[in-house]
C-alpha positions in Angstrom: 21.1 5.6 -24.2 20.0 2.2 -23.0 17.1 0.3 -24.5 15.1 0.5 -21.3 15.2 4.3 -21.3 13.9 4.7 -24.8 10.2 5.4 -25.2 8.5 2.4 -26.7 5.6 2.9 -29.2 3.5 0.1 -27.6 2.6 -1.2 -24.2 2.1 -4.9 -23.3 -1.0 -6.5 -21.9 -0.1 -8.2 -18.6 -2.7 -10.9 -19.2 -2.1 -12.2 -22.7 1.3 -10.4 -23.6 -0.2 -8.8 -26.6 1.4 -5.5 -27.8 -1.2 -2.7 -28.0 -1.0 1.0 -28.9 0.0 3.3 -26.0 -3.5 5.0 -26.0 -5.4 1.7 -25.7 -7.6 1.4 -22.6 -8.7 -2.2 -23.1 -6.7 -5.0 -24.7 -8.3 -6.0 -28.0 -7.2 -9.6 -27.6 -8.3 -10.5 -24.1 -10.2 -7.5 -22.7 -7.8 -6.8 -19.9 -7.1 -3.3 -18.6 -3.8 -4.1 -17.0 -0.7 -3.0 -19.1 3.0 -2.5 -18.7 5.5 -0.2 -20.4 8.3 -2.5 -19.2 8.7 -5.4 -21.6 11.4 -7.0 -23.7 11.4 -9.0 -27.0 8.8 -9.2 -29.7 7.3 -12.2 -31.3 5.0 -11.9 -34.4 2.6 -14.8 -34.8 1.2 -15.2 -38.3 -0.3 -18.7 -37.9 -0.9 -19.7 -34.3 -2.1 -23.2 -35.3 1.1 -24.2 -36.9 3.5 -22.2 -34.7 5.6 -24.1 -32.2 6.4 -20.8 -30.4 2.6 -19.9 -30.2 1.9 -23.3 -28.7 4.7 -23.0 -26.2 3.5 -19.6 -25.1 -0.2 -20.6 -25.2 -0.9 -17.9 -27.9 -4.2 -18.5 -29.8 -4.3 -15.4 -32.0 -2.3 -13.7 -34.7 -0.5 -10.6 -33.7 2.5 -9.0 -31.9 3.4 -10.4 -28.5 6.1 -9.8 -25.9 8.6 -12.4 -24.7 9.0 -10.9 -21.2 7.0 -8.4 -19.1 8.8 -6.8 -16.2 
């Protein structure tokens, strides 16, 4: 079975790339209502102020984020 055909436990916010629960209606990070089930790669940001990855991806909050949204 390919990775794309597996059911993922989260969906990704199209606006801020945050991972949220499948049943979420509104993104708790940015308030967007646009989500995608097609995403790849996970980044966990613990300290956005000192993270070079957070700065490169313009992430301002702690949490789980996706690398790529399809």
